[in-house]
Backbone of each chain as nested JSON, in Angstrom:
{
  "chains": [
    {"id": "A", "residues": [
      {"number": 1, "name": "MET", "atoms": {"N": [0.895, -1.134, 0.04], "CA": [-0.002, 0.005, -0.017], "C": [0.899, 1.214, -0.004]}},
      {"number": 2, "name": "VAL", "atoms": {"N": [0.656, 2.19, -0.937], "CA": [1.431, 3.352, -0.996], "C": [0.704, 4.331, -0.041]}},
      {"number": 3, "name": "SER", "atoms": {"N": [1.461, 4.84, 0.823], "CA": [0.846, 5.807, 1.81], "C": [1.101, 7.206, 1.552]}},
      {"number": 4, "name": "LYS", "atoms": {"N": [0.008, 8.037, 1.612], "CA": [0.244, 9.541, 1.277], "C": [0.569, 10.194, 2.549]}},
      {"number": 5, "name": "VAL", "atoms": {"N": [0.639, 9.414, 3.772], "CA": [0.879, 10.086, 5.032], "C": [2.309, 10.592, 4.975]}},
      {"number": 6, "name": "PRO", "atoms": {"N": [2.579, 11.727, 5.363], "CA": [3.99, 12.264, 5.497], "C": [4.789, 11.367, 6.403]}},
      {"number": 7, "name": "HIS", "atoms": {"N": [6.073, 11.271, 6.061], "CA": [7.001, 10.347, 6.75], "C": [7.021, 10.507, 8.256]}},
      {"number": 8, "name": "ARG", "atoms": {"N": [6.86, 11.677, 8.712], "CA": [7.018, 11.873, 10.159], "C": [5.831, 11.298, 10.91]}},
      {"number": 9, "name": "TYR", "atoms": {"N": [4.734, 11.113, 10.196], "CA": [3.581, 10.475, 10.891], "C": [3.597, 9.029, 10.787]}},
      {"number": 10, "name": "SER", "atoms": {"N": [4.509, 8.421, 10.031], "CA": [4.559, 6.991, 9.827], "C": [4.624, 6.315, 11.13]}},
      {"number": 11, "name": "VAL", "atoms": {"N": [3.724, 5.272, 11.352], "CA": [3.753, 4.416, 12.531], "C": [3.799, 2.967, 12.177]}},
      {"number": 12, "name": "ARG", "atoms": {"N": [4.084, 2.729, 10.935], "CA": [3.941, 1.306, 10.34], "C": [4.921, 0.364, 11.043]}},
      {"number": 13, "name": "ASP", "atoms": {"N": [6.127, 0.864, 11.22], "CA": [7.163, -0.091, 11.717], "C": [7.273, 0.01, 13.212]}},
      {"number": 14, "name": "THR", "atoms": {"N": [6.241, 0.819, 13.903], "CA": [6.439, 0.895, 15.279], "C": [5.038, 0.148, 15.87]}},
      {"number": 15, "name": "PRO", "atoms": {"N": [5.312, -0.949, 16.479], "CA": [4.211, -1.492, 17.247], "C": [3.638, -0.752, 18.327]}},
      {"number": 16, "name": "ARG", "atoms": {"N": [2.547, -0.416, 18.538], "CA": [2.068, 0.389, 19.53], "C": [1.319, -0.419, 20.617]}},
      {"number": 17, "name": "THR", "atoms": {"N": [1.516, -0.004, 21.897], "CA": [0.935, -0.717, 22.939], "C": [-0.415, -0.098, 23.108]}},
      {"number": 18, "name": "SER", "atoms": {"N": [-0.507, 1.175, 23.02], "CA": [-1.914, 1.785, 23.277], "C": [-2.666, 1.681, 21.92]}},
      {"number": 19, "name": "TYR", "atoms": {"N": [-3.924, 1.396, 22.003], "CA": [-4.793, 1.283, 20.871], "C": [-5.256, 2.568, 20.423]}},
      {"number": 20, "name": "ARG", "atoms": {"N": [-4.959, 2.919, 19.214], "CA": [-5.55, 4.088, 18.606], "C": [-6.413, 3.674, 17.443]}},
      {"number": 21, "name": "GLY", "atoms": {"N": [-7.641, 4.071, 17.623], "CA": [-8.61, 3.73, 16.617], "C": [-8.387, 4.544, 15.292]}},
      {"number": 22, "name": "LYS", "atoms": {"N": [-8.655, 3.832, 14.173], "CA": [-8.557, 4.472, 12.855], "C": [-9.977, 4.324, 12.31]}},
      {"number": 23, "name": "HIS", "atoms": {"N": [-10.499, 5.606, 12.11], "CA": [-12.021, 5.608, 11.705], "C": [-12.185, 6.306, 10.424]}},
      {"number": 24, "name": "GLU", "atoms": {"N": [-13.2, 5.761, 9.752], "CA": [-13.496, 6.4, 8.367], "C": [-14.874, 7.101, 8.496]}},
      {"number": 25, "name": "PHE", "atoms": {"N": [-14.936, 8.262, 7.998], "CA": [-16.142, 9.073, 8.037], "C": [-16.476, 9.562, 6.549]}},
      {"number": 26, "name": "PHE", "atoms": {"N": [-17.769, 9.667, 6.344], "CA": [-18.228, 10.44, 5.236], "C": [-18.472, 11.718, 5.558]}},
      {"number": 27, "name": "VAL", "atoms": {"N": [-17.887, 12.639, 4.648], "CA": [-18.172, 14.053, 4.828], "C": [-18.53, 14.561, 3.458]}},
      {"number": 28, "name": "ASP", "atoms": {"N": [-19.616, 15.242, 3.312], "CA": [-20.171, 15.718, 2.046], "C": [-19.353, 17.058, 1.476]}},
      {"number": 29, "name": "MET", "atoms": {"N": [-18.104, 16.726, 0.998], "CA": [-17.259, 17.79, 0.593], "C": [-17.36, 17.848, -0.917]}},
      {"number": 30, "name": "THR", "atoms": {"N": [-17.338, 18.975, -1.501], "CA": [-17.431, 19.149, -2.876], "C": [-16.229, 19.846, -3.581]}},
      {"number": 31, "name": "CYS", "atoms": {"N": [-15.449, 20.548, -2.648], "CA": [-14.282, 21.308, -3.273], "C": [-13.219, 21.421, -2.401]}},
      {"number": 32, "name": "GLU", "atoms": {"N": [-12.175, 22.009, -2.813], "CA": [-10.885, 22.335, -1.917], "C": [-11.281, 23.131, -0.668]}},
      {"number": 33, "name": "GLY", "atoms": {"N": [-12.16, 24.039, -0.895], "CA": [-12.636, 24.916, 0.303], "C": [-13.159, 24.049, 1.305]}},
      {"number": 34, "name": "CYS", "atoms": {"N": [-13.979, 23.025, 0.888], "CA": [-14.709, 22.198, 1.854], "C": [-13.706, 21.276, 2.656]}},
      {"number": 35, "name": "SER", "atoms": {"N": [-12.728, 20.717, 1.862], "CA": [-11.616, 19.819, 2.462], "C": [-10.806, 20.761, 3.495]}},
      {"number": 36, "name": "ASN", "atoms": {"N": [-10.541, 21.922, 3.028], "CA": [-9.779, 22.833, 3.835], "C": [-10.422, 23.139, 5.256]}},
      {"number": 37, "name": "ALA", "atoms": {"N": [-11.766, 23.331, 5.052], "CA": [-12.468, 23.55, 6.284], "C": [-12.408, 22.402, 7.145]}},
      {"number": 38, "name": "VAL", "atoms": {"N": [-12.539, 21.239, 6.562], "CA": [-12.381, 20.009, 7.408], "C": [-11.146, 20.0, 8.107]}},
      {"number": 39, "name": "THR", "atoms": {"N": [-10.099, 20.225, 7.302], "CA": [-8.64, 20.204, 7.865], "C": [-8.519, 21.241, 8.98]}},
      {"number": 40, "name": "ARG", "atoms": {"N": [-9.042, 22.357, 8.78], "CA": [-9.098, 23.332, 9.934], "C": [-9.732, 22.933, 11.229]}},
      {"number": 41, "name": "VAL", "atoms": {"N": [-10.902, 22.398, 11.137], "CA": [-11.543, 21.974, 12.33], "C": [-10.971, 20.884, 13.07]}},
      {"number": 42, "name": "LEU", "atoms": {"N": [-10.315, 19.964, 12.224], "CA": [-9.664, 18.833, 12.788], "C": [-8.304, 19.318, 13.538]}},
      {"number": 43, "name": "HIS", "atoms": {"N": [-7.651, 20.333, 12.866], "CA": [-6.438, 20.815, 13.536], "C": [-6.857, 21.542, 14.794]}},
      {"number": 44, "name": "LYS", "atoms": {"N": [-7.896, 22.113, 14.851], "CA": [-8.335, 22.898, 16.029], "C": [-8.602, 22.006, 17.106]}},
      {"number": 45, "name": "LEU", "atoms": {"N": [-9.088, 20.815, 16.935], "CA": [-9.585, 19.833, 17.832], "C": [-8.132, 19.222, 18.339]}},
      {"number": 46, "name": "GLY", "atoms": {"N": [-7.264, 18.929, 17.439], "CA": [-5.97, 18.525, 17.887], "C": [-5.932, 17.024, 18.262]}},
      {"number": 47, "name": "GLY", "atoms": {"N": [-4.713, 16.486, 18.284], "CA": [-4.607, 15.001, 18.622], "C": [-5.143, 14.125, 17.551]}},
      {"number": 48, "name": "VAL", "atoms": {"N": [-5.145, 14.499, 16.387], "CA": [-5.612, 13.683, 15.292], "C": [-4.617, 13.623, 14.179]}},
      {"number": 49, "name": "GLN", "atoms": {"N": [-4.547, 12.486, 13.434], "CA": [-3.95, 12.362, 12.208], "C": [-4.934, 11.903, 11.267]}},
      {"number": 50, "name": "PHE", "atoms": {"N": [-4.836, 12.504, 10.088], "CA": [-5.996, 12.272, 9.277], "C": [-5.636, 12.309, 7.651]}},
      {"number": 51, "name": "ASP", "atoms": {"N": [-6.411, 11.703, 6.915], "CA": [-6.185, 11.747, 5.458], "C": [-7.511, 12.109, 4.935]}},
      {"number": 52, "name": "ILE", "atoms": {"N": [-7.555, 13.022, 3.908], "CA": [-8.811, 13.425, 3.351], "C": [-8.888, 12.896, 1.832]}},
      {"number": 53, "name": "ASP", "atoms": {"N": [-9.892, 12.243, 1.472], "CA": [-10.066, 11.7, 0.198], "C": [-11.24, 12.476, -0.475]}},
      {"number": 54, "name": "LEU", "atoms": {"N": [-10.893, 13.642, -1.152], "CA": [-11.944, 14.489, -1.554], "C": [-12.75, 13.824, -2.684]}},
      {"number": 55, "name": "PRO", "atoms": {"N": [-12.342, 13.189, -3.622], "CA": [-13.031, 12.537, -4.554], "C": [-14.099, 11.504, -4.102]}},
      {"number": 56, "name": "ASN", "atoms": {"N": [-13.787, 10.882, -3.057], "CA": [-14.744, 9.897, -2.442], "C": [-15.387, 10.477, -1.324]}},
      {"number": 57, "name": "LYS", "atoms": {"N": [-15.156, 11.665, -0.91], "CA": [-15.844, 12.287, 0.191], "C": [-15.548, 11.552, 1.452]}},
      {"number": 58, "name": "LYS", "atoms": {"N": [-14.395, 11.077, 1.692], "CA": [-14.131, 10.323, 2.899], "C": [-12.991, 11.044, 3.667]}},
      {"number": 59, "name": "VAL", "atoms": {"N": [-13.032, 10.881, 4.921], "CA": [-12.028, 11.359, 5.832], "C": [-11.741, 10.173, 6.755]}},
      {"number": 60, "name": "CYS", "atoms": {"N": [-10.337, 9.892, 6.716], "CA": [-9.836, 8.709, 7.525], "C": [-9.096, 9.377, 8.872]}},
      {"number": 61, "name": "ILE", "atoms": {"N": [-9.531, 9.092, 9.887], "CA": [-8.937, 9.754, 11.061], "C": [-8.343, 8.76, 12.16]}},
      {"number": 62, "name": "GLU", "atoms": {"N": [-7.224, 9.007, 12.576], "CA": [-6.532, 8.171, 13.548], "C": [-6.458, 9.092, 14.684]}},
      {"number": 63, "name": "SER", "atoms": {"N": [-7.05, 8.65, 15.821], "CA": [-7.103, 9.554, 17.077], "C": [-7.569, 8.773, 18.261]}},
      {"number": 64, "name": "GLU", "atoms": {"N": [-7.214, 9.426, 19.427], "CA": [-7.598, 8.796, 20.735], "C": [-8.939, 9.317, 21.104]}},
      {"number": 65, "name": "HIS", "atoms": {"N": [-9.414, 10.343, 20.305], "CA": [-10.719, 10.935, 20.603], "C": [-11.809, 9.854, 20.254]}},
      {"number": 66, "name": "ASN", "atoms": {"N": [-12.864, 9.932, 20.878], "CA": [-13.901, 8.948, 20.514], "C": [-14.728, 9.347, 19.239]}},
      {"number": 67, "name": "VAL", "atoms": {"N": [-15.419, 8.359, 18.648], "CA": [-16.129, 8.661, 17.515], "C": [-17.025, 9.815, 17.544]}},
      {"number": 68, "name": "ASP", "atoms": {"N": [-17.847, 9.972, 18.6], "CA": [-18.813, 10.965, 18.777], "C": [-18.076, 12.407, 18.668]}},
      {"number": 69, "name": "THR", "atoms": {"N": [-16.967, 12.472, 19.322], "CA": [-16.222, 13.676, 19.356], "C": [-15.73, 14.082, 17.924]}},
      {"number": 70, "name": "LEU", "atoms": {"N": [-15.253, 13.018, 17.26], "CA": [-14.741, 13.286, 15.844], "C": [-15.954, 13.685, 15.023]}},
      {"number": 71, "name": "LEU", "atoms": {"N": [-17.141, 13.015, 15.149], "CA": [-18.273, 13.235, 14.283], "C": [-18.746, 14.715, 14.603]}},
      {"number": 72, "name": "GLU", "atoms": {"N": [-18.836, 14.996, 15.771], "CA": [-19.337, 16.347, 16.312], "C": [-18.417, 17.426, 15.717]}},
      {"number": 73, "name": "THR", "atoms": {"N": [-16.971, 17.223, 15.618], "CA": [-16.087, 18.06, 15.128], "C": [-16.33, 18.251, 13.515]}},
      {"number": 74, "name": "LEU", "atoms": {"N": [-16.522, 17.13, 12.853], "CA": [-16.7, 17.234, 11.443], "C": [-18.053, 17.869, 11.137]}},
      {"number": 75, "name": "LYS", "atoms": {"N": [-19.036, 17.718, 11.863], "CA": [-20.421, 18.458, 11.654], "C": [-20.297, 19.942, 11.848]}},
      {"number": 76, "name": "LYS", "atoms": {"N": [-19.206, 20.324, 12.651], "CA": [-19.128, 21.867, 12.773], "C": [-18.961, 22.56, 11.374]}},
      {"number": 77, "name": "THR", "atoms": {"N": [-18.371, 21.749, 10.458], "CA": [-18.254, 22.538, 9.126], "C": [-19.56, 22.76, 8.498]}},
      {"number": 78, "name": "GLY", "atoms": {"N": [-20.677, 22.218, 9.054], "CA": [-21.952, 22.418, 8.53], "C": [-22.418, 21.568, 7.434]}},
      {"number": 79, "name": "LYS", "atoms": {"N": [-21.519, 20.571, 7.155], "CA": [-21.675, 19.594, 6.111], "C": [-22.217, 18.243, 6.634]}},
      {"number": 80, "name": "ASN", "atoms": {"N": [-22.916, 17.592, 5.756], "CA": [-23.481, 16.266, 6.094], "C": [-22.271, 15.311, 6.463]}},
      {"number": 81, "name": "ALA", "atoms": {"N": [-22.213, 14.771, 7.571], "CA": [-21.189, 13.837, 7.994], "C": [-21.631, 12.619, 8.576]}},
      {"number": 82, "name": "SER", "atoms": {"N": [-21.158, 11.466, 8.42], "CA": [-21.497, 10.126, 9.111], "C": [-20.385, 9.298, 9.148]}},
      {"number": 83, "name": "TYR", "atoms": {"N": [-20.598, 8.383, 10.169], "CA": [-19.481, 7.407, 10.601], "C": [-19.619, 6.203, 9.614]}},
      {"number": 84, "name": "LEU", "atoms": {"N": [-18.518, 5.821, 9.024], "CA": [-18.554, 4.571, 8.153], "C": [-18.008, 3.394, 8.819]}},
      {"number": 85, "name": "GLY", "atoms": {"N": [-17.218, 3.637, 9.668], "CA": [-16.801, 2.359, 10.534], "C": [-15.406, 2.471, 10.675]}},
      {"number": 86, "name": "GLU", "atoms": {"N": [-14.799, 1.398, 11.451], "CA": [-13.462, 1.356, 11.77], "C": [-12.619, 0.819, 10.537]}},
      {"number": 87, "name": "LYS", "atoms": {"N": [-11.438, 1.282, 10.478], "CA": [-10.631, 0.823, 9.392], "C": [-9.422, 0.126, 10.001]}},
      {"number": 88, "name": "SER", "atoms": {"N": [-9.156, -1.086, 9.678], "CA": [-7.991, -1.906, 10.2], "C": [-6.678, -1.22, 9.589]}},
      {"number": 89, "name": "ALA", "atoms": {"N": [-5.761, -1.243, 10.54], "CA": [-4.439, -0.561, 10.107], "C": [-3.764, -1.48, 9.3]}},
      {"number": 90, "name": "GLN", "atoms": {"N": [-3.186, -1.022, 8.283], "CA": [-2.479, -1.797, 7.217], "C": [-0.982, -1.89, 7.665]}}
    ]},
    {"id": "B", "residues": [
      {"number": 1, "name": "LEU", "atoms": {"N": [-42.145, 45.226, 21.672], "CA": [-40.885, 44.392, 21.658], "C": [-40.064, 45.109, 20.519]}},
      {"number": 2, "name": "THR", "atoms": {"N": [-39.05, 45.72, 20.888], "CA": [-38.182, 46.263, 19.84], "C": [-37.004, 45.331, 19.527]}},
      {"number": 3, "name": "MET", "atoms": {"N": [-36.72, 45.283, 18.23], "CA": [-35.54, 44.52, 17.81], "C": [-34.382, 45.418, 17.532]}},
      {"number": 4, "name": "GLU", "atoms": {"N": [-33.279, 45.056, 17.935], "CA": [-32.073, 45.753, 17.605], "C": [-31.371, 45.196, 16.447]}},
      {"number": 5, "name": "ALA", "atoms": {"N": [-31.935, 45.44, 15.292], "CA": [-31.414, 44.888, 14.076], "C": [-30.144, 45.636, 13.592]}},
      {"number": 6, "name": "LYS", "atoms": {"N": [-29.112, 44.874, 13.32], "CA": [-27.919, 45.532, 12.945], "C": [-27.254, 44.709, 11.815]}},
      {"number": 7, "name": "SER", "atoms": {"N": [-26.446, 45.307, 11.109], "CA": [-25.898, 44.615, 9.927], "C": [-24.265, 44.616, 9.99]}},
      {"number": 8, "name": "ILE", "atoms": {"N": [-23.667, 43.579, 9.787], "CA": [-22.208, 43.562, 9.603], "C": [-21.818, 42.678, 8.397]}},
      {"number": 9, "name": "ALA", "atoms": {"N": [-20.524, 43.064, 8.05], "CA": [-19.923, 42.316, 6.914], "C": [-18.741, 41.637, 7.667]}},
      {"number": 10, "name": "VAL", "atoms": {"N": [-18.749, 40.353, 7.419], "CA": [-17.522, 39.569, 7.763], "C": [-16.745, 39.173, 6.62]}},
      {"number": 11, "name": "VAL", "atoms": {"N": [-15.368, 39.333, 6.6], "CA": [-14.637, 38.958, 5.529], "C": [-14.345, 37.39, 5.642]}},
      {"number": 12, "name": "VAL", "atoms": {"N": [-14.678, 36.613, 4.712], "CA": [-14.48, 35.146, 4.811], "C": [-13.513, 34.677, 3.801]}},
      {"number": 13, "name": "GLU", "atoms": {"N": [-12.368, 34.093, 4.336], "CA": [-11.376, 33.54, 3.253], "C": [-11.541, 32.06, 3.25]}},
      {"number": 14, "name": "GLY", "atoms": {"N": [-11.352, 31.384, 2.213], "CA": [-11.194, 29.934, 2.132], "C": [-12.382, 29.315, 1.372]}},
      {"number": 15, "name": "MET", "atoms": {"N": [-13.425, 30.184, 1.011], "CA": [-14.409, 29.594, 0.164], "C": [-14.076, 29.532, -1.3]}},
      {"number": 16, "name": "THR", "atoms": {"N": [-14.282, 28.276, -1.85], "CA": [-14.005, 28.111, -3.222], "C": [-15.142, 27.883, -4.162]}},
      {"number": 17, "name": "CYS", "atoms": {"N": [-16.296, 27.424, -3.69], "CA": [-17.445, 27.045, -4.514], "C": [-18.716, 27.462, -3.918]}},
      {"number": 18, "name": "ASN", "atoms": {"N": [-19.854, 27.188, -4.544], "CA": [-21.173, 27.541, -4.088], "C": [-21.57, 26.647, -2.999]}},
      {"number": 19, "name": "SER", "atoms": {"N": [-20.926, 25.474, -2.844], "CA": [-21.245, 24.633, -1.745], "C": [-20.761, 25.171, -0.422]}},
      {"number": 20, "name": "CYS", "atoms": {"N": [-19.595, 25.836, -0.376], "CA": [-19.126, 26.526, 0.661], "C": [-19.991, 27.603, 1.144]}},
      {"number": 21, "name": "VAL", "atoms": {"N": [-20.471, 28.418, 0.106], "CA": [-21.369, 29.533, 0.438], "C": [-22.634, 29.106, 1.0]}},
      {"number": 22, "name": "GLN", "atoms": {"N": [-23.211, 27.998, 0.468], "CA": [-24.458, 27.464, 0.967], "C": [-24.451, 26.913, 2.401]}},
      {"number": 23, "name": "THR", "atoms": {"N": [-23.302, 26.307, 2.699], "CA": [-23.217, 25.717, 4.069], "C": [-23.159, 26.803, 5.028]}},
      {"number": 24, "name": "ILE", "atoms": {"N": [-22.334, 27.935, 4.686], "CA": [-22.275, 29.077, 5.649], "C": [-23.537, 29.701, 5.884]}},
      {"number": 25, "name": "GLU", "atoms": {"N": [-24.345, 29.974, 4.702], "CA": [-25.614, 30.689, 4.73], "C": [-26.609, 29.766, 5.508]}},
      {"number": 26, "name": "GLN", "atoms": {"N": [-26.558, 28.462, 5.313], "CA": [-27.471, 27.69, 6.099], "C": [-27.183, 27.62, 7.639]}},
      {"number": 27, "name": "HIS", "atoms": {"N": [-25.867, 27.466, 7.9], "CA": [-25.387, 27.298, 9.351], "C": [-25.66, 28.623, 10.112]}},
      {"number": 28, "name": "VAL", "atoms": {"N": [-25.229, 29.717, 9.567], "CA": [-25.308, 31.081, 10.187], "C": [-26.803, 31.467, 10.193]}},
      {"number": 29, "name": "GLY", "atoms": {"N": [-27.585, 31.089, 9.109], "CA": [-29.021, 31.441, 9.143], "C": [-29.841, 30.747, 10.229]}},
      {"number": 30, "name": "LYS", "atoms": {"N": [-29.32, 29.608, 10.758], "CA": [-30.065, 28.934, 11.67], "C": [-29.757, 29.395, 13.148]}},
      {"number": 31, "name": "MET", "atoms": {"N": [-28.809, 30.343, 13.147], "CA": [-28.382, 30.844, 14.504], "C": [-29.483, 31.745, 15.06]}},
      {"number": 32, "name": "ASN", "atoms": {"N": [-29.648, 31.557, 16.375], "CA": [-30.568, 32.376, 17.08], "C": [-30.365, 33.966, 16.862]}},
      {"number": 33, "name": "GLY", "atoms": {"N": [-31.407, 34.657, 16.535], "CA": [-31.046, 36.197, 16.352], "C": [-30.685, 36.543, 14.98]}},
      {"number": 34, "name": "VAL", "atoms": {"N": [-30.48, 35.675, 14.07], "CA": [-29.887, 36.008, 12.807], "C": [-31.131, 36.15, 11.806]}},
      {"number": 35, "name": "HIS", "atoms": {"N": [-31.322, 37.352, 11.271], "CA": [-32.484, 37.572, 10.421], "C": [-32.166, 37.208, 8.957]}},
      {"number": 36, "name": "ASN", "atoms": {"N": [-30.979, 37.495, 8.511], "CA": [-30.579, 37.335, 7.082], "C": [-29.139, 37.299, 6.904]}},
      {"number": 37, "name": "VAL", "atoms": {"N": [-28.752, 36.339, 6.07], "CA": [-27.337, 36.195, 5.689], "C": [-27.126, 36.055, 4.129]}},
      {"number": 38, "name": "LYS", "atoms": {"N": [-26.244, 36.874, 3.762], "CA": [-25.919, 36.874, 2.304], "C": [-24.343, 36.695, 2.155]}},
      {"number": 39, "name": "VAL", "atoms": {"N": [-24.065, 35.55, 1.615], "CA": [-22.654, 35.25, 1.489], "C": [-22.223, 35.401, -0.125]}},
      {"number": 40, "name": "SER", "atoms": {"N": [-21.166, 36.179, -0.165], "CA": [-20.664, 36.337, -1.704], "C": [-19.291, 35.717, -1.794]}},
      {"number": 41, "name": "LEU", "atoms": {"N": [-19.28, 34.915, -2.897], "CA": [-18.069, 34.165, -3.187], "C": [-17.086, 35.081, -3.842]}},
      {"number": 42, "name": "GLU", "atoms": {"N": [-17.615, 35.939, -4.675], "CA": [-16.8, 36.983, -5.465], "C": [-16.203, 38.025, -4.423]}},
      {"number": 43, "name": "GLU", "atoms": {"N": [-16.958, 38.509, -3.553], "CA": [-16.45, 39.416, -2.611], "C": [-15.799, 38.898, -1.368]}},
      {"number": 44, "name": "LYS", "atoms": {"N": [-15.968, 37.68, -1.305], "CA": [-15.327, 36.902, -0.023], "C": [-15.819, 37.472, 1.238]}},
      {"number": 45, "name": "ASN", "atoms": {"N": [-17.061, 37.679, 1.3], "CA": [-17.664, 38.132, 2.566], "C": [-19.071, 37.516, 2.83]}},
      {"number": 46, "name": "ALA", "atoms": {"N": [-19.468, 37.848, 4.054], "CA": [-20.757, 37.471, 4.481], "C": [-21.445, 38.671, 5.185]}},
      {"number": 47, "name": "VAL", "atoms": {"N": [-22.647, 39.052, 4.537], "CA": [-23.22, 40.224, 5.111], "C": [-24.498, 39.658, 5.995]}},
      {"number": 48, "name": "ILE", "atoms": {"N": [-24.485, 39.974, 7.29], "CA": [-25.355, 39.334, 8.236], "C": [-26.217, 40.486, 8.839]}},
      {"number": 49, "name": "ILE", "atoms": {"N": [-27.448, 40.283, 8.847], "CA": [-28.42, 41.135, 9.561], "C": [-28.853, 40.349, 10.745]}},
      {"number": 50, "name": "TYR", "atoms": {"N": [-28.66, 40.944, 12.067], "CA": [-28.866, 40.21, 13.174], "C": [-29.461, 41.102, 14.313]}},
      {"number": 51, "name": "ASP", "atoms": {"N": [-29.96, 40.478, 15.266], "CA": [-30.533, 41.034, 16.54], "C": [-29.32, 41.304, 17.425]}},
      {"number": 52, "name": "SER", "atoms": {"N": [-29.032, 42.45, 17.702], "CA": [-27.912, 42.702, 18.596], "C": [-28.129, 42.293, 20.146]}},
      {"number": 53, "name": "LYS", "atoms": {"N": [-29.312, 41.99, 20.402], "CA": [-29.53, 41.408, 21.711], "C": [-29.17, 40.021, 21.829]}},
      {"number": 54, "name": "LEU", "atoms": {"N": [-29.154, 39.322, 20.763], "CA": [-28.892, 37.867, 20.761], "C": [-27.535, 37.491, 20.303]}},
      {"number": 55, "name": "GLN", "atoms": {"N": [-27.072, 38.318, 19.294], "CA": [-25.584, 37.988, 18.752], "C": [-24.914, 39.252, 18.912]}},
      {"number": 56, "name": "THR", "atoms": {"N": [-23.503, 39.088, 18.735], "CA": [-22.597, 40.149, 18.578], "C": [-21.702, 39.962, 17.321]}},
      {"number": 57, "name": "PRO", "atoms": {"N": [-21.041, 40.987, 16.826], "CA": [-20.078, 40.74, 15.701], "C": [-19.124, 39.517, 15.979]}},
      {"number": 58, "name": "GLY", "atoms": {"N": [-18.726, 39.51, 17.211], "CA": [-17.827, 38.532, 17.666], "C": [-18.357, 37.027, 17.645]}},
      {"number": 59, "name": "THR", "atoms": {"N": [-19.519, 36.874, 18.044], "CA": [-20.208, 35.469, 18.106], "C": [-20.363, 35.012, 16.708]}},
      {"number": 60, "name": "LEU", "atoms": {"N": [-20.766, 36.008, 15.775], "CA": [-21.058, 35.658, 14.306], "C": [-19.739, 35.303, 13.688]}},
      {"number": 61, "name": "GLN", "atoms": {"N": [-18.64, 36.031, 13.981], "CA": [-17.34, 35.801, 13.376], "C": [-16.919, 34.364, 13.831]}},
      {"number": 62, "name": "GLU", "atoms": {"N": [-16.971, 34.133, 15.185], "CA": [-16.7, 32.867, 15.787], "C": [-17.408, 31.695, 15.178]}},
      {"number": 63, "name": "ALA", "atoms": {"N": [-18.673, 31.794, 14.827], "CA": [-19.455, 30.822, 14.247], "C": [-18.829, 30.412, 12.895]}},
      {"number": 64, "name": "ILE", "atoms": {"N": [-18.48, 31.394, 12.007], "CA": [-17.849, 31.182, 10.791], "C": [-16.548, 30.538, 10.904]}},
      {"number": 65, "name": "HIS", "atoms": {"N": [-15.82, 31.031, 11.893], "CA": [-14.547, 30.558, 12.113], "C": [-14.538, 29.037, 12.554]}},
      {"number": 66, "name": "ASP", "atoms": {"N": [-15.437, 28.719, 13.401], "CA": [-15.592, 27.446, 13.903], "C": [-15.859, 26.474, 12.714]}},
      {"number": 67, "name": "MET", "atoms": {"N": [-16.518, 26.981, 11.69], "CA": [-16.848, 26.09, 10.497], "C": [-15.601, 25.762, 9.666]}},
      {"number": 68, "name": "GLY", "atoms": {"N": [-14.531, 26.398, 9.993], "CA": [-13.303, 26.166, 9.322], "C": [-12.876, 27.131, 8.258]}},
      {"number": 69, "name": "PHE", "atoms": {"N": [-13.457, 28.366, 8.407], "CA": [-13.016, 29.35, 7.49], "C": [-12.376, 30.567, 8.145]}},
      {"number": 70, "name": "ASP", "atoms": {"N": [-11.535, 31.289, 7.457], "CA": [-10.891, 32.477, 8.16], "C": [-11.923, 33.621, 8.098]}},
      {"number": 71, "name": "ALA", "atoms": {"N": [-12.465, 34.047, 9.226], "CA": [-13.36, 35.117, 9.219], "C": [-12.807, 36.264, 10.049]}},
      {"number": 72, "name": "THR", "atoms": {"N": [-12.893, 37.504, 9.417], "CA": [-12.4, 38.686, 10.068], "C": [-13.533, 39.755, 9.94]}},
      {"number": 73, "name": "LEU", "atoms": {"N": [-13.642, 40.609, 10.853], "CA": [-14.628, 41.652, 10.915], "C": [-14.261, 42.67, 10.012]}},
      {"number": 74, "name": "ALA", "atoms": {"N": [-15.1, 43.117, 9.047], "CA": [-14.977, 44.292, 8.309], "C": [-15.818, 45.406, 8.897]}},
      {"number": 75, "name": "ASP", "atoms": {"N": [-15.93, 46.553, 8.374], "CA": [-16.725, 47.555, 8.904], "C": [-18.207, 47.252, 9.197]}},
      {"number": 76, "name": "SER", "atoms": {"N": [-18.669, 47.764, 10.226], "CA": [-20.01, 47.551, 10.67], "C": [-20.772, 48.768, 10.591]}},
      {"number": 77, "name": "ASN", "atoms": {"N": [-21.928, 48.797, 9.963], "CA": [-22.761, 50.103, 10.07], "C": [-23.872, 49.945, 11.063]}},
      {"number": 78, "name": "PRO", "atoms": {"N": [-23.891, 50.86, 12.172], "CA": [-24.808, 50.704, 13.261], "C": [-26.34, 51.018, 12.83]}}
    ]}
  ]
}
């Protein structure tokens, strides 16, 4: 799998003892402005690593925050957002 | 009952399409005490008519900022 995650965020070779959930969300984004807005609210929340897939309207978040907090945060953008499910780490 | 209707313009950066415009209009339009919102993509601003007893320029700016856009207060006409 080719990862778009910047190298400094790479956790692939580091087995973690604490569980960090990786969650997939649908967010109704249609343009760069939308994905930038999502980026900003997530940055503001802090403690998250994420990937935004604009064409597929998906946001994949790795965080210690719970799903409700993340969904609440995504909904702050005013866009439709829903939880798709857990994504197993590759 | 008198309404303290005021109008402000908030400069909004980061909107690139009509979908951004609509989400801001819908979100801010739902806020308590907001009578009217007009967001312009070309002028990069949001003109809001609101009840000054229920909202302040600061709370309106904060609401747009919380949505993930850069919002700054432009001139307000009392």
